[in-house]
Every structure is written in C-alpha cells, then in structure tokens.
C-alpha positions in Angstrom: 7.0 11.0 14.7 9.9 9.3 13.0 12.3 11.0 10.6 12.6 9.2 7.3 16.0 8.3 5.9 17.8 10.9 3.7 18.3 8.4 0.9 14.7 7.4 0.4 15.5 5.7 -3.0 17.6 3.1 -1.2 14.7 2.2 1.1 11.7 2.0 -1.2 12.6 3.1 -4.7 11.6 6.4 -6.5 10.4 9.6 -4.9 6.8 10.6 -4.4 4.5 12.4 -6.9 1.6 14.8 -6.6 -1.8 13.3 -7.4 -3.8 14.8 -10.2 -7.3 14.0 -11.5 -8.2 13.0 -15.1 -11.2 12.0 -17.2 -13.0 8.9 -16.1 -13.6 5.7 -17.9 -14.7 2.2 -16.7 -12.1 -0.3 -17.7 -9.2 -2.3 -16.4 -6.0 -1.5 -18.4 -3.1 -3.8 -18.3 -0.2 -1.5 -18.8 3.2 -2.1 -20.2 6.7 -1.5 -19.0 9.9 -0.3 -20.6 12.7 -2.7 -20.8 15.0 -2.5 -17.9 14.3 -0.4 -14.8 11.9 2.4 -14.6 8.2 3.3 -14.3 5.4 1.7 -16.2 4.5 3.2 -19.6 0.8 4.1 -20.2 -1.3 4.4 -23.3 -3.7 7.3 -23.7 -6.6 5.2 -22.5 -4.6 4.0 -19.5 -3.9 7.6 -18.4 -7.6 8.1 -17.8 -9.1 7.4 -14.4 -10.3 3.8 -13.8 -13.7 3.5 -12.1 -14.0 0.2 -10.2 -17.1 -1.8 -11.5 -17.8 -3.4 -8.1 -18.2 -1.9 -4.6 -15.0 -2.0 -2.5 -14.4 -5.0 -0.2 -13.3 -4.9 3.4 -9.5 -5.1 3.5 -7.7 -7.7 5.6 -5.6 -5.0 7.2 -3.7 -4.7 10.5 -2.4 -1.2 11.5 -0.2 -0.1 14.4 -2.2 1.3 17.3 0.5 4.0 17.8 3.0 5.1 15.1 6.4 4.6 16.8 9.2 7.0 15.9 11.6 4.3 14.7 9.2 1.6 13.5 9.9 0.2 10.0 6.3 -0.5 9.0 2.9 1.0 9.8 1.0 -2.3 9.4 0.3 -5.2 7.1 -2.2 -5.9 4.3 -3.3 -9.2 2.9 -5.2 -8.8 -0.4 -7.4 -11.5 -1.6 -6.2 -11.4 -5.2 -3.6 -9.6 -7.4 -6.3 -7.5 -9.1 -5.5 -3.9 -8.1 -8.9 -2.6 -9.2 -10.7 -5.0 -6.9 -8.3 -4.8 -4.0 -7.1 -1.2 -3.7 -10.4 0.7 -3.1 -11.2 -1.0 0.2 -7.6 -0.4 1.4 -7.7 3.2 0.4 -11.0 3.8 2.2 -9.6 2.2 5.4 -6.4 4.4 5.2 -8.5 7.5 4.5 -10.4 6.9 7.7 -7.4 6.3 9.8 -4.8 8.8 8.4 -6.8 11.2 6.3 -7.3 11.2 2.5 -4.7 9.3 0.5 -3.5 11.0 -2.7 -1.0 8.5 -4.1 0.1 4.9 -3.9 3.4 3.3 -5.0 3.5 -0.4 -5.8 5.7 -3.0 -7.4 5.1 -3.2 -11.1 5.5 -7.0 -11.3 3.2 -8.1 -8.5 -0.1 -7.1 -9.9 -2.3 -8.2 -12.8 -2.9 -4.8 -14.2 -1.7 -1.2 -14.1 -3.4 2.2 -14.2 -2.5 5.8 -13.5 -5.5 7.0 -11.6 -8.2 5.2 -9.6 -11.6 6.6 -8.5 -12.4 5.8 -4.9 -15.6 7.4 -3.7 -15.5 11.1 -4.5 -11.8 11.2 -4.8 -9.1 10.2 -7.3 -5.9 8.5 -6.2 -2.8 8.4 -8.3 -0.8 5.1 -8.7 2.8 4.7 -9.5 4.2 1.2 -10.6 7.9 0.6 -10.2 10.2 -2.4 -10.4 12.3 -0.8 -7.7 9.5 -0.9 -5.1 9.8 -4.1 -3.1 7.1 -6.6 -3.9 6.3 -6.9 -0.2 5.7 -3.2 0.1 3.0 -0.6 -0.6 3.7 3.0 0.1 0.8 5.5 0.5 1.1 9.3 0.7 -1.7 11.3 2.3 -2.9 14.8 1.2 -1.0 16.4 4.0 2.2 14.6 3.0 2.4 11.8 5.5 3.9 8.5 4.4 2.3 5.1 5.3 4.5 2.0 4.7 2.6 -1.3 4.6 3.7 -4.9 4.3 1.9 -6.6 1.4 1.2 -10.3 2.2 0.9 -12.4 -1.0 -2.8 -13.5 -1.6 -1.7 -17.2 -1.8 0.0 -17.2 1.6 -1.8 -19.5 4.2 -3.9 -17.8 6.7 -1.7 -18.8 9.7 1.3 -17.2 8.0 -0.6 -14.1 7.0 -1.8 -13.6 10.5 1.6 -13.6 12.1 3.1 -11.5 9.3 0.4 -8.8 9.8 0.8 -8.9 13.5 4.5 -8.4 13.2 4.1 -5.6 10.7 1.6 -3.9 13.1 3.9 -4.2 16.1 5.4 -0.7 16.9 8.6 -2.4 18.2 9.2 -4.3 15.0 12.5 -3.6 13.3 12.3 -6.1 10.4 11.8 -4.9 6.9 8.9 -6.2 4.8 10.7 -9.1 3.0 12.2 -10.3 6.3 8.8 -10.2 8.0 7.4 -12.5 5.4 10.4 -14.8 5.6 10.2 -15.0 9.4 6.5 -15.6 9.4 6.8 -18.6 7.1 9.2 -20.2 9.5 7.5 -19.2 12.7 6.6 -22.0 15.3 3.2 -23.5 15.1 2.3 -22.1 18.5 3.1 -18.6 17.5 1.1 -18.9 14.3 -2.0 -19.9 16.4 -2.0 -16.6 18.2 -3.2 -14.7 15.1 -3.6 -10.9 14.8 -4.6 -8.7 17.6 -8.4 -8.1 16.9 -8.0 -4.5 18.0 -5.8 -3.8 15.0 -7.7 -5.6 12.3 -10.2 -3.8 10.0 -11.6 -6.8 8.2 -14.2 -8.2 10.6 -15.9 -5.0 11.8 -15.4 -2.8 8.7 -12.9 -0.4 10.2 -12.3 1.6 13.4 -13.4 5.2 14.0 -11.0 7.8 12.6 -8.7 9.3 15.1 -5.8 11.7 15.0 -2.4 10.0 14.5 1.1 11.4 14.7 2.2 12.9 11.4 5.2 11.6 9.4 6.4 14.4 7.2 6.4 14.1 3.4 9.8 13.3 2.0 10.9 16.0 -0.5 12.1 14.7 -3.9 11.7 14.9 -7.6 8.1 14.1 -8.9 7.6 10.5 -9.8 6.9 9.8 -13.5 4.3 7.2 -14.1 4.3 7.4 -17.8 6.5 8.1 -20.8 5.4 11.8 -21.1 
C-alpha cells in the first residue's frame, strides 16, 4: 500500500468529496464553469441525478495486476468518445468489480462534452466533480471505503497502437511516469514496441472484466470537501 503525498492538490487538484444521492431525471446536462479556476457551476436541473439512456459499454481498460506501493498510476482507460454519460458507467462497473463500489469521480472540466453532478450506475449513484485543475490525462476515483484509484485517460482520437502502449505503461507497477508523460512517451515509442500491445491479462474490454478479488487498500486522503456547484 503506497502512502499518498501530503500536498495532494499539487498532484491532482482539489480534495475529495463525499458522494450523495439526489432525485433522478433522464437527460444530459452540459454544465457551465465560472471564469478562471474552480469547480463547474450547476443549474438546479443539473444537480439532479443523470440516468444513462443506454446500457453501459465494456470499457477499454488496463489495470495493474498488483498495486505497487510507489506506483504513480493504477492503470489506463481509453474511452471511445468524450460523452461522459456514455463512457463512465462501463468504467465504474469495472472498477466496482475490481476495487469495490466507487462513490466519486474527479475529472478535467474541459475534456468532456457535458457535465453533471450525479450519475446513476446500476443501483448506485456516483458523484462527479469537474475541475480545470485536474490533469486532462487523469481520472481519479474514490471507493466507498476511501481508496483512491488513479487512471490514465487516453484521448479517444489517439491511434490504437499508441493507446495500447500507453495503457500497458500505465498498468505497469514499476512505471514512474505521470499521466501526461505516459501519453507523450507512447506517441514517440518505436514501432516494434507499439506492436506488443497491452497484456491481455490486464484488459477488461474483450472478456467483459475479471472476477473481483481483494486488492491492497490505499487510504483515503483527508481534506476539505470538494464543491461541485456554486452552493
């Protein structure tokens, strides 16, 4: 189990928030952001829980087989689009199976086509925080027991060969590169290395996910609650 840095804001942005449930409505809000730095502002409708209109898709996801104490990332994710309502449910279900129920996600506010405060996934509601201070190449998930999962986000438009090597690097327990550096290195990797692809044992996409198993816990990082709206 690795110990997170004391200054978490310097690594990923704002601190974590507790998830809460709200009334449900089926729509895809766009969201707006205050000028300058800070969280996304929500209208009253956007504070409601979004119910995805389509079943979740299998995520293109590569996770570390063993969570190393000093590893920078826990794996890599390659979404098919920038629509968070379409992409996030499948990812959340895969993370639920591997690490236990996810209660909250933190994402970059500029990298996605819409924003919402809460998302219904199965019988659970997951809270989302959108911040300009979260690196576009990162997604941070927090489980119900307070464990933190740090994922590389590979842009949807990246070629398959580049995405393969980026996810393989992010899922390597010995990797010490941060998410933006993983992407940059993957884009310039030799052709031979690109052809190796992702280790099939770590990818959830083809077989629909591995069986859940106990994984080492990374403690929740204490901090002030995250504000995801103007209230």
